[in-house]
C-alpha positions in Angstrom: 9.6 74.4 -34.6 12.2 75.3 -32.0 11.0 72.4 -29.9 11.5 70.0 -32.8 15.0 71.3 -33.5 15.9 71.1 -29.8 14.6 67.5 -29.6 16.5 66.6 -32.8 19.7 68.0 -31.3 19.2 66.2 -28.0 18.6 62.9 -29.8 21.7 63.4 -32.0 23.8 64.2 -28.9 22.5 61.0 -27.1 23.2 59.0 -30.2 26.8 60.3 -30.4 27.4 59.6 -26.7 25.9 56.1 -27.0 28.0 55.4 -30.1 31.2 56.6 -28.4 30.4 54.5 -25.3 29.8 51.5 -27.6 33.3 51.9 -29.2 34.9 52.3 -25.8 33.1 49.2 -24.5 34.1 47.1 -27.5 37.7 48.2 -27.2 37.8 47.4 -23.5 36.5 44.0 -24.1 38.7 43.1 -27.0 36.0 43.4 -29.7 36.5 45.5 -32.8 40.3 45.1 -32.6 40.7 46.9 -35.9 39.8 50.1 -34.0 43.1 49.8 -32.1 45.1 49.5 -35.3 43.2 52.4 -36.8 43.8 54.6 -33.8 47.5 53.8 -33.8 47.8 54.7 -37.5 45.7 57.9 -37.1 47.9 59.0 -34.2 51.1 58.5 -36.3 49.6 60.3 -39.3 48.5 63.2 -37.1 52.0 63.6 -35.8 53.4 63.6 -39.4 50.7 66.1 -40.4 51.7 68.5 -37.7 55.3 68.5 -38.7 56.3 71.8 -40.4 57.7 69.9 -43.5 54.4 68.0 -44.0 53.1 70.5 -46.6 56.2 70.0 -48.7 56.1 66.2 -48.3 52.4 66.2 -49.4 53.4 67.7 -52.8 55.7 64.6 -53.4 55.1 60.9 -53.7 55.2 58.8 -50.6 55.4 55.0 -50.3 54.5 53.3 -47.1 56.5 50.2 -46.2 55.8 47.5 -43.6 56.5 48.3 -40.0 59.0 45.7 -38.8 60.2 44.3 -35.5 63.4 46.1 -34.5 65.1 42.8 -34.0 64.3 41.5 -37.5 64.3 44.1 -40.4 63.9 41.4 -43.0 60.6 40.0 -41.9 57.3 41.8 -41.5 54.8 40.5 -38.9 51.0 40.6 -39.2 51.1 43.5 -36.7 53.5 45.5 -38.8 51.6 44.9 -42.0 48.3 45.8 -40.3 49.7 49.1 -39.1 51.2 49.8 -42.6 47.9 49.2 -44.3 46.0 51.5 -41.9 48.7 54.1 -42.4 47.9 54.2 -46.1 44.4 55.3 -45.2 45.4 57.6 -42.4 48.2 59.4 -44.4 45.9 59.7 -47.4 43.1 61.3 -45.5 45.7 63.7 -44.1 46.5 64.9 -47.6 49.7 62.9 -48.4 50.2 61.7 -52.0 50.5 57.9 -51.5 51.8 55.4 -54.0 50.9 51.8 -53.5 54.1 50.0 -54.6 52.3 46.7 -54.5 50.1 47.6 -57.5 51.1 45.9 -60.7 51.0 47.3 -64.3 47.9 45.2 -65.0 45.3 43.0 -63.4 46.4 39.5 -62.6 43.7 36.9 -63.4 43.7 33.2 -62.5 41.2 30.6 -61.3 41.3 32.0 -57.8 40.3 35.5 -58.7 41.4 38.9 -60.1 44.2 40.8 -58.4 46.0 44.1 -58.7 48.4 43.6 -55.9 51.5 41.4 -55.9 54.5 40.5 -53.7 56.3 39.2 -56.8 59.0 41.8 -57.5 58.9 40.9 -61.2 55.2 41.9 -61.4 55.8 45.3 -59.9 56.4 48.5 -61.9 60.1 49.1 -62.4 59.9 52.9 -62.8 58.4 54.7 -59.8 58.6 58.4 -59.1 59.0 57.9 -55.3 60.5 60.8 -53.4 59.8 59.6 -49.8 59.3 56.4 -47.9 57.5 55.9 -44.6 59.1 53.1 -42.7 59.3 52.1 -39.1 60.0 49.6 -36.4 58.3 48.4 -33.3 60.1 47.5 -30.1 58.7 45.1 -27.7 59.2 46.0 -24.0 58.0 44.1 -20.9 54.7 46.1 -20.6 54.4 48.0 -23.9 55.3 48.2 -27.6 56.7 51.4 -29.1 56.3 52.1 -32.8 58.8 54.5 -34.3 58.1 55.7 -37.8 60.1 58.0 -40.1 59.7 59.5 -43.5 62.9 59.2 -45.4 64.1 61.1 -48.4 64.8 58.2 -50.9 67.6 60.0 -52.7 69.6 61.0 -49.7 68.5 58.6 -46.9 67.9 61.6 -44.6 65.1 61.3 -42.1 62.8 64.3 -42.7 60.0 63.6 -40.2 59.3 61.2 -37.4 56.4 59.9 -35.3 56.2 57.6 -32.3 53.5 55.9 -30.2 53.7 53.5 -27.3 50.9 51.0 -26.8 50.4 49.1 -23.6 50.7 45.3 -24.0 47.3 44.9 -22.2 45.7 46.7 -25.2 47.6 44.5 -27.7 46.6 41.3 -25.9 42.9 42.3 -26.4 43.4 42.3 -30.2 42.3 39.3 -32.3 45.9 38.6 -33.3 49.3 38.8 -31.6 51.6 41.7 -32.4 54.7 39.4 -32.7 53.2 37.2 -35.5 
């Protein structure tokens, strides 16, 4: 019985090493680019989670906004939207109470399908019990992109927590999309 257990443990360890190497290989060759975005979002969420105020923030409602280019606050890029979408997941699994502001009061149905999300401000709920907003910017440098995120108290505008990550451009170039789109 001990031999069977030992063999099972050995196979499990080999499988985990093989799987980890597969992810590393895919990342290094530009495949599975969503993994990069997920790792960025998880790193940011982890920083927020380690902040002393995080337990208090978790008891309130947090909305996650698009991460924007520091040179254009009024236009979200694909990169910023991708990061924000993954932040919804990363922050939620870290225990934060996330409100998706894009959700409408009802399902929108038309010939193209059924939808809950909207970018039409008229379709969005007017009354929201939002305490905090997570927003951020990314700054493009010669050889890297730095993402600065902050959680802001909506009523006062005070920044209550921050997170930052710098990503080498060589990593971003391996993704399936460009960060400046």
